[in-house]
N, C-alpha and C positions, 0 to 999 in steps of 0.2 A: 391468535396471530397466526394460526397455519393456516386460516378463511384469510386472514389479510395479503400474506404469501403467494394464495396462488390469486389470489387480483394479481399481483407485479406481474408472475409467469405469466400470464395471459398474455400480455405481451411478447414476451418473448416463448411462445409455443414451438417455432420452429426453431429458434438455437442449440448447440449441442446443449445436454445436459453437464457439459464441465463450464460452460457458460452456467448454464441456471441457477447451481449450485452456489457459482460466486456471486450472482446476482439476490441470494438469501442470503449469501453472508453482511452483503451490502445492507441489508434487510435488516437485521442483526445486533450492526456495527450501528447504526442509525440510535434502536433500544438502548447497547449497550454506551452508546455516549450520553446519548439524555441520559441514565443515570448517575454516570460518573460525577457530568459539568450540573446538577444538582445537589449531588452534595458537596457535605462540607469539608473533608476528609478530602478529595478529590479531585475538585474545580480548579484546584490551580498546577493540573498537569497540563505540560504543553505539547499538544496536537502535533506531529509532521509526522515523514513521510508522505506515498503516495497514497494513501485514504485522508490525509488533513489535504492533500491537491483536491482527489476528488470531490470530498465535500466541502469544503473552504473555497475553494479556485474554480471549480469544474472541469476538472482535467476529465478530458473526454476518454477512458476508462476507467474500468471496476479496479480494487482492489481491496487485497486478501485480510491482511493481517492492520491492527490497531496499535500504533509508535507513541510512548507519549516521555517527554524529558522532566524528570522529577526533581526543578531545578531547586527548589525548596532540601532537596534528602531528608524529605518523613513520610514516603509512603511506603509499608509494608506490602510487599505484594500477596503471600497469603492471605491478610486481610483482605485487599482488593479482593481478588480471588472464591471466596468466601461469601463475600458481600453480593459479589455478582451478582452467584450463582444462587441468591437467596430471593436476591428478586427475580431474578424470570422464574424461578419455583415457585415464587407465592402471586405473584401479577400472571405469570403466563401458564400458571400451572405444568411447564416443562421440566420434563429429568434431567436436569445438567448434573455433570460427573463433568471430570479430568483430573488436568492435575498440574502443580508449583514446582519450577527452578528456579534458579537463582535471581531471575528479575526477567520472568516468561513466564505465564501460565496460560494454560489452552482449558479452552471450554469443549466438549465434546455435546451437540445436540441431535436427540434419536429420531432423528423428521424428515428422512430426504423416503425411507419407503411410505409414509405417508406423501406426499409427498412427487412419489412416481419419478424422481428424478435419481434414483440408486437400482439394479439389479439386485439379483434377488443374490451373485455371489460377490454383489459388491458389500461395504458396511453400510449402515443404518446412519453412521453419523456425520456429521459435519463440525471441524475443529474451525473454530472461532480462538487462534495465536493473538493475546494481550501483553506488550514488553511495555518494562516501563526501567529506562537506562539513569541513571544517577551522574554516570560521569560524559560530560561536556563542555568540560573543560575545554577543549582544543577553542573551541570554538567562545566564543568572549563578546566581542560587536553582533552586534544582536537587536530588533527592536519584536517588541509580541508586538500580538492584534488579537484582541478577542470579537469573532465576526460572526453574524445570524447568521444561522442555517436551518429553513424550512423543508421538511425532506418527507414523503411516509406520515402526511401528516400530525408529524414531533415540531416544534418552533423550538431549536436548543441557540447556545451561545455562548461560543468555542473556542476556546486560547490556543493560539497557532502561532507560529514565527510567519517575517516579513517574507515575503517571494524571492528578494536574493539570497538569505539565508536558507530555504528549504534547497534553491536550484543549488548554494552552496552544497549541503548535506548528500545532493544525486551527484555532486561531481565528485565529494569526494570517495562516494561508493563505488559509480563509474572507476576509479581508477584504481580504490584498493578494495574493493568487497573480491575477500575469494569463495566462490560459487561454483557449482556444480550437480546436475542431478543425472543419478542413474537408476537402474532400472533395476528388477530385485534378483536378477544373473548379474549385473555388474554391469551394464552397458552404457555407455553416457549417453543420455538424453539430448542435455542444454549444458553447456559450457559459462553464458554468460546467462543472469537475470534481461531477459528482453525486454521489460519493461521498464528500464533503469534506460534505455536506449529513445524511447518510444517519448518517455516523460523527458530527457531531454532534447527531444528535437521540439520539444510542450513547450520547453522554457526556450529555447532557438528563438522561435517564431511566437513567444510573446513579444521577444525582446525586452527579456531578462535578463540584467545586469548582475552577475552572482557576487554574495559578499564574499569574496577572496580571504578574506583574514580568517574564515571556515573551512577550509580548504588545505587538507596538509600535503605536503613535498612539493610545493611549488612555490617560485620564486617570482613569478609576479603575471599577471593577465596575460601575456605573450609564451609565455612558458606554459599554463595553462591550456589553453587551447592546440599549441605543438601536440604536449601529451595528449589531450582527447582526439586530434586529429591520428596521429600514429591510434591509438588501440582502436577507434571506427574501421580505422584502413585492414587491422587484423579479425574483427569481430566474426563469429561465425555465425549467418544470417539463418543456420537448422534454428540455433538460439532461438535467435529473436521469435520466429513462428510459434516455436510449442511455446513458448511463455506468454506468449498473449490468447493462446484460444479460447481462454480459460477468463477473459478479458474485457474483449472488443467481440462485440455479436455478432455484426458482421464481419463471416469467414473471410470473403472474396475478397473485402479489402484487406486483412491481414495481408492474403495470398498477394494482392500487389505493394503493399506496403513492405512485405520483406526482402521482393524484389526493387528497391530502390532503396529502399533506409539507406546504407553503408551511404550510394553518392551524395542523396538529401542533405546527410549528415556535416557529409563532410564537405558540403558547397555552404551550408551556414558556419559552418566555424571560421572557413577561412575568411567570408565575412565580415566575422562577428570579432576575428583578429585583430587585434592593435598593424597596426602601419607604422 
């Protein structure tokens, strides 16, 4: 496993360590997805969020977490955690540890020192978060898709949502997500998740029309675009840059995008808004 990761990292040798760590996560994500979707108990989970866009629809950024919806409401998160830890220990001889919460499990992989992408003052642990939600009642009209994914020598069939529904869940997050990243001394580092606005840009450029029935707090499509335009005009561009640094290899591109993202998004939203 580590030899494969080293091979993957060679193509990103000039990238910052924060990006390299996310790239390692991407490989571990694929191994995790391969395990889950070939396991009878977990094969009906519906994959969504940024990682589903990345792996199933070729979103041009990395993603950190694995998010699923348990439509059938029969998954025990503790059992999933124990099973996936056992998979990595048995198949790859990796001493995975971690913990579980109500709908989330966090896996800790002690690999960063061996891969030379963490200093001695930093932790050796790479964290992978898996979240399984049972409450998806706010979105009742959607289509599931089973898509083939071929990555890092793995061949997978992944169950996910259609793009209009995935776009709707992203817009719902942009409109309603309460999130802030602070430093150890309490200084605010980012006020919004820049990846949300990057993904919104990707959807708009693709010409996807969101599944409006899955967006809370909007009366119609025109109202949705109006709300998004107001949010974009107020967004903190430094937060965009902070969040994207570990997700996109070309740091110069992030600088340029940060300077122009608000204007690009505003123009696209205005163009797509119903008259």
